[in-house]
MDAnalysis code that builds the backbone (N, CA, C; Angstrom):
import MDAnalysis as mda
import numpy as np

u = mda.Universe.empty(495, n_residues=165, atom_resindex=np.repeat(np.arange(165), 3), trajectory=True)
u.add_TopologyAttr("name", ["N", "CA", "C"] * 165)
u.add_TopologyAttr("resid", np.arange(1, 166))
u.add_TopologyAttr("resname", ["UNK", "UNK", "UNK", "UNK", "UNK", "UNK", "UNK", "UNK", "UNK", "UNK", "UNK", "UNK", "UNK", "UNK", "UNK", "UNK", "UNK", "UNK", "UNK", "UNK", "UNK", "UNK", "UNK", "UNK", "UNK", "UNK", "UNK", "UNK", "UNK", "UNK", "UNK", "UNK", "UNK", "UNK", "UNK", "UNK", "UNK", "UNK", "UNK", "UNK", "UNK", "UNK", "UNK", "UNK", "UNK", "UNK", "UNK", "UNK", "UNK", "UNK", "UNK", "UNK", "UNK", "UNK", "UNK", "UNK", "UNK", "UNK", "UNK", "UNK", "UNK", "UNK", "UNK", "UNK", "UNK", "UNK", "UNK", "UNK", "UNK", "UNK", "UNK", "UNK", "UNK", "UNK", "UNK", "UNK", "UNK", "UNK", "UNK", "UNK", "UNK", "UNK", "UNK", "UNK", "UNK", "UNK", "UNK", "UNK", "UNK", "UNK", "UNK", "UNK", "UNK", "UNK", "UNK", "UNK", "UNK", "UNK", "UNK", "UNK", "UNK", "UNK", "UNK", "UNK", "UNK", "UNK", "UNK", "UNK", "UNK", "UNK", "UNK", "UNK", "UNK", "UNK", "UNK", "UNK", "UNK", "UNK", "UNK", "UNK", "UNK", "UNK", "UNK", "UNK", "UNK", "UNK", "UNK", "UNK", "UNK", "UNK", "UNK", "UNK", "UNK", "UNK", "UNK", "UNK", "UNK", "UNK", "UNK", "UNK", "UNK", "UNK", "UNK", "UNK", "UNK", "UNK", "UNK", "UNK", "UNK", "UNK", "UNK", "UNK", "UNK", "UNK", "UNK", "UNK", "UNK", "UNK", "UNK", "UNK", "UNK", "UNK", "UNK", "UNK", "UNK"])
u.atoms.positions = np.array([
    [-2.915, 57.459, -52.434],
    [-3.828, 56.738, -51.606],
    [-5.053, 57.688, -51.326],
    [-4.998, 58.771, -51.815],
    [-5.975, 59.671, -51.752],
    [-7.295, 59.170, -52.385],
    [-7.072, 58.390, -53.368],
    [-8.279, 57.877, -54.109],
    [-9.019, 57.001, -53.203],
    [-8.553, 56.383, -52.224],
    [-9.153, 55.380, -51.459],
    [-9.681, 56.076, -50.186],
    [-9.362, 57.239, -49.871],
    [-9.832, 57.919, -48.630],
    [-10.349, 59.323, -49.172],
    [-11.582, 59.303, -49.417],
    [-12.198, 60.518, -49.895],
    [-12.343, 61.547, -48.733],
    [-12.491, 62.830, -49.137],
    [-12.633, 63.885, -48.121],
    [-14.112, 63.971, -47.693],
    [-14.208, 64.757, -46.534],
    [-15.504, 64.935, -45.915],
    [-16.512, 65.603, -46.845],
    [-16.109, 66.634, -47.462],
    [-16.896, 67.360, -48.487],
    [-17.325, 66.537, -49.542],
    [-16.486, 65.773, -50.171],
    [-16.927, 64.900, -51.207],
    [-18.004, 63.940, -50.681],
    [-17.834, 63.319, -49.581],
    [-18.691, 62.423, -49.076],
    [-20.101, 63.093, -48.776],
    [-19.996, 64.296, -48.258],
    [-21.228, 65.192, -47.859],
    [-22.003, 65.380, -49.182],
    [-21.291, 65.897, -50.224],
    [-22.110, 66.343, -51.327],
    [-22.574, 65.008, -52.104],
    [-21.850, 63.951, -52.094],
    [-22.334, 62.652, -52.639],
    [-23.660, 62.187, -51.857],
    [-23.593, 62.313, -50.590],
    [-24.754, 61.936, -49.801],
    [-25.902, 62.882, -50.229],
    [-25.772, 64.108, -50.238],
    [-26.822, 65.115, -50.578],
    [-27.385, 64.727, -52.007],
    [-26.550, 64.649, -52.994],
    [-26.985, 64.233, -54.355],
    [-27.659, 62.977, -54.321],
    [-27.198, 62.024, -53.531],
    [-27.835, 60.673, -53.476],
    [-29.272, 60.784, -52.804],
    [-29.357, 61.627, -51.757],
    [-30.678, 61.867, -51.113],
    [-31.571, 62.514, -52.034],
    [-31.193, 63.541, -52.721],
    [-32.027, 64.350, -53.713],
    [-32.438, 63.247, -54.749],
    [-31.631, 62.424, -55.320],
    [-31.949, 61.552, -56.329],
    [-32.833, 60.474, -55.781],
    [-32.575, 59.978, -54.535],
    [-33.472, 59.114, -53.888],
    [-34.817, 59.572, -53.761],
    [-34.843, 60.826, -53.183],
    [-36.217, 61.526, -53.044],
    [-36.968, 61.721, -54.234],
    [-36.339, 62.075, -55.302],
    [-36.981, 62.243, -56.609],
    [-37.473, 60.910, -57.245],
    [-36.722, 59.923, -57.079],
    [-37.021, 58.608, -57.624],
    [-38.146, 57.967, -56.805],
    [-38.046, 58.267, -55.331],
    [-39.158, 57.741, -54.433],
    [-40.394, 58.540, -54.724],
    [-40.389, 59.839, -54.974],
    [-41.558, 60.577, -55.143],
    [-42.194, 60.437, -56.624],
    [-41.514, 60.337, -57.559],
    [-41.979, 60.278, -58.900],
    [-41.877, 58.888, -59.632],
    [-40.723, 58.322, -59.585],
    [-40.412, 57.119, -60.306],
    [-40.980, 55.939, -59.639],
    [-40.710, 55.819, -58.342],
    [-41.079, 54.663, -57.636],
    [-42.666, 54.161, -57.752],
    [-43.512, 55.214, -57.594],
    [-44.948, 54.752, -57.898],
    [-45.333, 54.272, -59.263],
    [-44.618, 54.861, -60.153],
    [-44.883, 54.520, -61.607],
    [-44.228, 53.104, -61.785],
    [-43.110, 52.816, -61.201],
    [-42.502, 51.477, -61.324],
    [-43.378, 50.392, -60.613],
    [-43.836, 50.725, -59.483],
    [-44.682, 49.794, -58.697],
    [-46.003, 49.552, -59.503],
    [-46.544, 50.610, -59.995],
    [-47.809, 50.526, -60.762],
    [-47.551, 49.549, -62.013],
    [-46.461, 49.768, -62.694],
    [-46.115, 48.980, -63.862],
    [-45.954, 47.447, -63.464],
    [-45.185, 47.332, -62.294],
    [-44.990, 45.936, -61.754],
    [-46.316, 45.353, -61.330],
    [-47.134, 46.096, -60.732],
    [-48.537, 45.576, -60.376],
    [-49.384, 45.104, -61.618],
    [-49.295, 45.978, -62.595],
    [-50.145, 45.757, -63.796],
    [-49.525, 44.484, -64.442],
    [-48.175, 44.441, -64.478],
    [-47.470, 43.153, -65.065],
    [-47.846, 41.958, -64.301],
    [-47.873, 42.053, -62.939],
    [-48.251, 40.891, -62.067],
    [-49.703, 40.491, -62.388],
    [-50.618, 41.579, -62.485],
    [-52.048, 41.206, -62.832],
    [-52.052, 40.538, -64.084],
    [-51.393, 41.070, -65.175],
    [-51.441, 40.567, -66.481],
    [-51.017, 38.986, -66.461],
    [-49.948, 38.767, -65.653],
    [-49.365, 37.454, -65.638],
    [-50.355, 36.532, -64.841],
    [-50.919, 37.039, -63.815],
    [-51.916, 36.308, -63.102],
    [-53.173, 35.988, -64.019],
    [-53.596, 36.886, -64.695],
    [-54.734, 36.770, -65.663],
    [-54.375, 35.740, -66.792],
    [-53.117, 35.777, -67.177],
    [-52.616, 34.854, -68.190],
    [-52.622, 33.398, -67.654],
    [-52.132, 33.380, -66.327],
    [-52.073, 31.972, -65.703],
    [-53.488, 31.478, -65.519],
    [-54.440, 32.439, -65.114],
    [-55.813, 31.977, -64.872],
    [-56.423, 31.638, -66.292],
    [-56.136, 32.396, -67.340],
    [-56.634, 32.028, -68.629],
    [-56.104, 30.650, -69.025],
    [-54.902, 30.500, -68.794],
    [-54.266, 29.184, -69.201],
    [-54.910, 28.019, -68.455],
    [-55.111, 28.217, -67.129],
    [-55.830, 27.150, -66.362],
    [-57.218, 26.859, -66.870],
    [-57.947, 27.999, -67.138],
    [-59.310, 27.769, -67.687],
    [-59.276, 27.106, -69.067],
    [-58.332, 27.389, -69.955],
    [-58.144, 26.861, -71.282],
    [-57.873, 25.322, -71.050],
    [-56.928, 25.099, -70.069],
    [-56.648, 23.701, -69.816],
    [-57.744, 22.892, -69.296],
    [-58.675, 23.509, -68.386],
    [-59.908, 22.938, -67.891],
    [-60.886, 22.635, -69.050],
    [-60.988, 23.650, -69.949],
    [-61.934, 23.510, -71.034],
    [-61.405, 22.449, -72.029],
    [-60.159, 22.411, -72.136],
    [-59.647, 21.377, -73.075],
    [-59.752, 19.974, -72.430],
    [-59.514, 19.901, -71.175],
    [-59.836, 18.553, -70.482],
    [-61.206, 18.241, -70.572],
    [-62.193, 19.264, -70.392],
    [-63.642, 18.911, -70.454],
    [-63.875, 18.505, -71.821],
    [-63.416, 19.171, -72.893],
    [-63.672, 18.926, -74.263],
    [-63.170, 17.471, -74.613],
    [-61.970, 17.136, -73.998],
    [-61.477, 15.777, -74.252],
    [-62.262, 14.728, -73.692],
    [-62.759, 14.983, -72.367],
    [-63.691, 14.030, -71.773],
    [-65.007, 13.909, -72.550],
    [-65.450, 15.039, -73.018],
    [-66.818, 15.042, -73.765],
    [-66.611, 14.208, -75.039],
    [-65.400, 14.441, -75.774],
    [-64.999, 13.705, -76.935],
    [-64.958, 12.259, -76.736],
    [-64.281, 11.861, -75.580],
    [-64.196, 10.508, -75.122],
    [-65.552, 9.842, -75.015],
    [-66.487, 10.644, -74.175],
    [-67.860, 10.122, -73.935],
    [-68.661, 9.942, -75.288],
    [-68.384, 10.853, -76.159],
    [-69.057, 10.789, -77.452],
    [-68.548, 9.678, -78.334],
    [-67.229, 9.497, -78.226],
    [-66.731, 8.367, -78.973],
    [-67.097, 6.994, -78.380],
    [-67.270, 6.903, -77.129],
    [-67.736, 5.683, -76.382],
    [-69.090, 5.439, -76.718],
    [-69.976, 6.547, -76.797],
    [-71.349, 6.420, -77.099],
    [-71.474, 5.990, -78.509],
    [-70.701, 6.582, -79.488],
    [-70.760, 6.129, -80.794],
    [-70.380, 4.674, -81.030],
    [-69.327, 4.239, -80.344],
    [-68.970, 2.814, -80.367],
    [-70.070, 1.927, -79.882],
    [-70.702, 2.434, -78.762],
    [-71.816, 1.562, -78.245],
    [-73.008, 1.523, -79.174],
    [-73.254, 2.610, -79.818],
    [-74.369, 2.682, -80.848],
    [-74.073, 1.854, -81.974],
    [-72.753, 1.844, -82.494],
    [-72.354, 1.031, -83.541],
    [-72.483, -0.422, -83.221],
    [-72.057, -0.826, -81.958],
    [-72.168, -2.262, -81.544],
    [-73.682, -2.702, -81.568],
    [-74.563, -1.649, -81.031],
    [-75.969, -2.015, -81.021],
    [-76.547, -2.163, -82.406],
    [-76.175, -1.300, -83.313],
    [-76.611, -1.342, -84.792],
    [-76.063, -2.682, -85.369],
    [-75.006, -3.026, -85.052],
    [-74.452, -4.239, -85.566],
    [-75.147, -5.465, -85.074],
    [-75.447, -5.539, -83.774],
    [-76.288, -6.587, -83.142],
    [-77.647, -6.606, -83.816],
    [-78.259, -5.436, -83.993],
    [-79.596, -5.435, -84.530],
    [-79.511, -5.998, -85.970],
    [-78.541, -5.544, -86.775],
    [-78.342, -6.024, -88.107],
    [-78.201, -7.475, -88.144],
    [-77.387, -8.035, -87.247],
    [-77.198, -9.497, -87.254],
    [-78.484, -10.259, -86.879],
    [-79.248, -9.726, -85.861],
    [-80.422, -10.335, -85.482],
    [-81.553, -10.200, -86.721],
    [-81.550, -9.032, -87.391],
    [-82.414, -8.882, -88.622],
    [-81.953, -9.885, -89.643],
    [-80.629, -10.010, -89.799],
    [-80.178, -11.002, -90.867],
    [-80.620, -12.365, -90.522],
    [-80.524, -12.775, -89.295],
    [-80.921, -14.132, -88.874],
    [-82.494, -14.278, -89.101],
    [-83.222, -13.180, -88.725],
    [-84.672, -13.218, -88.863],
    [-85.008, -13.352, -90.316],
    [-84.388, -12.684, -91.142],
    [-84.758, -12.697, -92.670],
    [-84.401, -14.026, -93.193],
    [-83.174, -14.539, -92.792],
    [-82.851, -15.897, -93.269],
    [-83.897, -16.997, -92.821],
    [-84.273, -16.949, -91.562],
    [-85.381, -17.877, -91.038],
    [-86.595, -17.619, -91.801],
    [-87.050, -16.425, -91.930],
    [-88.281, -16.274, -92.720],
    [-88.256, -16.741, -94.173],
    [-87.106, -16.518, -94.793],
    [-86.861, -17.079, -96.126],
    [-86.925, -18.632, -96.213],
    [-86.353, -19.257, -95.168],
    [-86.382, -20.705, -95.026],
    [-87.805, -21.189, -94.856],
    [-88.442, -20.595, -93.897],
    [-89.861, -20.929, -93.690],
    [-90.724, -20.786, -94.844],
    [-90.538, -19.566, -95.601],
    [-91.364, -19.384, -96.772],
    [-90.964, -20.439, -97.882],
    [-89.667, -20.794, -97.945],
    [-89.226, -21.674, -98.983],
    [-89.868, -23.081, -98.577],
    [-89.938, -23.527, -97.280],
    [-90.514, -24.695, -96.831],
    [-92.047, -24.729, -97.292],
    [-92.647, -23.722, -97.001],
    [-94.143, -23.436, -97.248],
    [-94.338, -23.691, -98.723],
    [-93.568, -22.846, -99.475],
    [-93.723, -23.132, -101.018],
    [-93.326, -24.354, -101.456],
    [-92.324, -25.112, -100.996],
    [-92.035, -26.306, -101.415],
    [-93.242, -27.292, -101.006],
    [-93.772, -27.206, -99.806],
    [-94.896, -28.111, -99.421],
    [-96.026, -27.860, -100.343],
    [-96.299, -26.649, -100.759],
    [-97.463, -26.417, -101.706],
    [-97.126, -27.067, -102.968],
    [-95.940, -26.878, -103.452],
    [-95.601, -27.589, -104.728],
    [-95.617, -29.083, -104.657],
    [-95.162, -29.612, -103.494],
    [-95.318, -31.094, -103.303],
    [-96.756, -31.489, -103.379],
    [-97.546, -30.709, -102.526],
    [-98.998, -31.122, -102.530],
    [-99.681, -30.951, -103.841],
    [-99.288, -29.928, -104.519],
    [-99.799, -29.758, -105.874],
    [-99.435, -30.947, -106.900],
    [-98.170, -31.339, -106.805],
    [-97.670, -32.455, -107.479],
    [-98.336, -33.731, -107.156],
    [-98.559, -33.971, -105.830],
    [-99.243, -35.126, -105.362],
    [-100.606, -35.119, -105.883],
    [-101.220, -34.098, -105.856],
    [-102.690, -33.946, -106.364],
    [-102.660, -34.141, -107.906],
    [-101.795, -33.663, -108.577],
    [-101.724, -33.932, -110.015],
    [-101.435, -35.461, -110.245],
    [-100.498, -36.046, -109.533],
    [-100.267, -37.444, -109.667],
    [-101.480, -38.317, -109.332],
    [-102.185, -37.951, -108.210],
    [-103.373, -38.646, -107.804],
    [-104.472, -38.575, -108.916],
    [-104.630, -37.365, -109.534],
    [-105.676, -37.166, -110.571],
    [-105.130, -38.006, -111.840],
    [-103.951, -37.973, -112.117],
    [-103.473, -38.702, -113.315],
    [-103.681, -40.193, -113.117],
    [-103.477, -40.657, -111.833],
    [-103.532, -42.046, -111.525],
    [-104.995, -42.472, -111.547],
    [-105.946, -41.648, -111.028],
    [-107.465, -41.922, -111.189],
    [-107.790, -42.013, -112.664],
    [-107.301, -40.969, -113.415],
    [-107.715, -40.920, -114.875],
    [-107.076, -42.205, -115.573],
    [-105.936, -42.734, -115.268],
    [-105.329, -43.820, -115.815],
    [-106.204, -45.057, -115.456],
    [-106.508, -45.157, -114.162],
    [-107.305, -46.368, -113.684],
    [-108.673, -46.363, -114.409],
    [-109.307, -45.178, -114.522],
    [-110.637, -45.047, -115.246],
    [-110.503, -45.439, -116.760],
    [-109.404, -45.006, -117.296],
    [-109.116, -45.304, -118.759],
    [-108.853, -46.851, -118.852],
    [-108.058, -47.372, -117.895],
    [-107.833, -48.911, -118.022],
    [-109.146, -49.639, -117.706],
    [-109.970, -49.248, -116.758],
    [-111.211, -49.799, -116.435],
    [-112.096, -49.827, -117.763],
    [-112.120, -48.669, -118.387],
    [-113.036, -48.578, -119.530],
    [-112.391, -49.556, -120.687],
    [-111.226, -49.494, -120.838],
    [-110.645, -50.379, -121.890],
    [-110.756, -51.903, -121.500],
    [-110.603, -52.203, -120.266],
    [-110.793, -53.584, -119.822],
    [-112.369, -53.935, -119.923],
    [-113.248, -52.906, -119.605],
    [-114.657, -53.210, -119.699],
    [-114.993, -53.391, -121.155],
    [-114.448, -52.584, -122.020],
    [-114.767, -52.810, -123.485],
    [-114.284, -54.038, -123.965],
    [-113.009, -54.475, -123.585],
    [-112.412, -55.765, -123.983],
    [-113.290, -56.924, -123.507],
    [-113.676, -56.791, -122.218],
    [-114.560, -57.907, -121.594],
    [-115.804, -57.910, -122.253],
    [-116.415, -56.785, -122.607],
    [-117.650, -56.826, -123.412],
    [-117.480, -57.569, -124.817],
    [-116.439, -57.256, -125.405],
    [-116.154, -57.929, -126.773],
    [-116.036, -59.429, -126.553],
    [-115.193, -59.818, -125.490],
    [-114.982, -61.128, -125.285],
    [-116.362, -61.842, -124.836],
    [-117.070, -61.167, -124.081],
    [-118.439, -61.741, -123.625],
    [-119.363, -61.892, -124.872],
    [-119.330, -60.859, -125.709],
    [-120.104, -60.842, -126.886],
    [-119.764, -62.070, -127.729],
    [-118.467, -62.240, -127.952],
    [-118.111, -63.340, -128.713],
    [-118.503, -64.728, -128.112],
    [-118.296, -64.744, -126.840],
    [-118.620, -66.067, -126.096],
    [-120.146, -66.263, -126.051],
    [-120.888, -65.245, -125.854],
    [-122.331, -65.342, -125.844],
    [-122.813, -65.685, -127.247],
    [-122.212, -65.192, -128.224],
    [-122.701, -65.545, -129.709],
    [-122.431, -67.019, -130.020],
    [-121.261, -67.391, -129.412],
    [-120.979, -68.837, -129.708],
    [-121.926, -69.857, -128.841],
    [-122.157, -69.284, -127.593],
    [-122.965, -70.208, -126.736],
    [-124.535, -69.942, -126.996],
    [-124.850, -68.893, -127.608],
    [-126.337, -68.690, -127.870],
    [-126.721, -69.049, -129.274],
    [-125.890, -69.693, -129.897],
    [-126.257, -70.016, -131.215],
    [-127.545, -70.939, -131.293],
    [-127.707, -71.771, -130.263],
    [-128.976, -72.545, -130.316],
    [-129.872, -72.052, -129.317],
    [-131.206, -72.530, -129.423],
    [-132.291, -72.024, -128.585],
    [-132.212, -72.557, -127.168],
    [-131.658, -73.777, -126.929],
    [-131.599, -74.340, -125.605],
    [-130.686, -73.534, -124.752],
    [-129.577, -73.133, -125.290],
    [-128.627, -72.359, -124.506],
    [-129.122, -70.966, -124.188],
    [-129.860, -70.374, -125.007],
    [-130.517, -69.055, -124.793],
    [-131.502, -69.194, -123.617],
    [-132.247, -70.203, -123.633],
    [-133.344, -70.485, -122.559],
    [-132.588, -70.656, -121.208],
    [-131.659, -71.444, -121.334],
    [-130.823, -71.824, -120.087],
    [-130.261, -70.575, -119.470],
    [-129.719, -69.665, -120.232],
    [-128.970, -68.502, -119.700],
    [-130.144, -67.494, -119.183],
    [-131.336, -67.447, -119.851],
    [-132.351, -66.460, -119.278],
    [-132.804, -66.998, -118.001],
    [-133.114, -68.266, -117.852],
    [-133.464, -68.888, -116.553],
    [-132.433, -68.628, -115.485],
    [-131.223, -68.769, -115.787],
    [-130.082, -68.583, -114.749],
    [-130.102, -67.053, -114.341],
    [-130.235, -66.247, -115.288],
    [-130.302, -64.718, -114.859],
    [-131.538, -64.382, -114.105],
    [-132.625, -65.027, -114.331],
    [-133.862, -64.776, -113.504],
    [-133.655, -65.331, -112.188],
    [-133.188, -66.438, -112.094],
    [-132.850, -67.060, -110.715],
    [-131.835, -66.085, -109.822],
    [-130.866, -65.710, -110.542],
    [-129.966, -64.799, -109.765],
    [-130.615, -63.549, -109.351],
    [-131.386, -62.899, -110.224],
    [-132.067, -61.699, -109.792],
    [-133.022, -62.020, -108.629],
    [-133.779, -63.059, -108.596],
    [-134.660, -63.524, -107.583],
    [-133.851, -63.715, -106.280],
    [-132.728, -64.332, -106.324],
    [-131.902, -64.475, -105.173],
    [-131.338, -63.269, -104.512],
    [-131.076, -62.256, -105.334],
    [-130.613, -60.920, -104.877],
    [-131.681, -60.251, -104.095],
    [-132.876, -60.362, -104.508],
    [-133.984, -59.589, -103.888],
    [-134.405, -60.373, -102.658],
])
């Protein structure tokens, strides 16, 4: 049982060696250990701060990217609306131009038809006039074969001229 009940000398020397070891550790090792622990704590704090800054920058970059994406989508929608309006305007201008061109062609065709009609009427009148003159010539030759008929025709023409004036 002596193992469980140490003697006074043993306890004294164990206490002295513990006190010396404690004093040496407290004087030399403990400041170094505390300095290392403080440096490690600062490093960890800086790491946490750096991580928080990085997270904030990432969040800010994500928000900026979302804003840019929304702006790009808005611009895309604006461009598409402008393109649609331009398309409608171009189609309307083409229709109006086609209507104007068709009206010009119709007017030109009407003018050509009118001129052709006048020329045809003039040609028909000339032909009818020529035919009428030939018929009148034949009738007058037959009727004017004697002198009495010629005198009567001349008197009738003179009377008509006097009545007109």
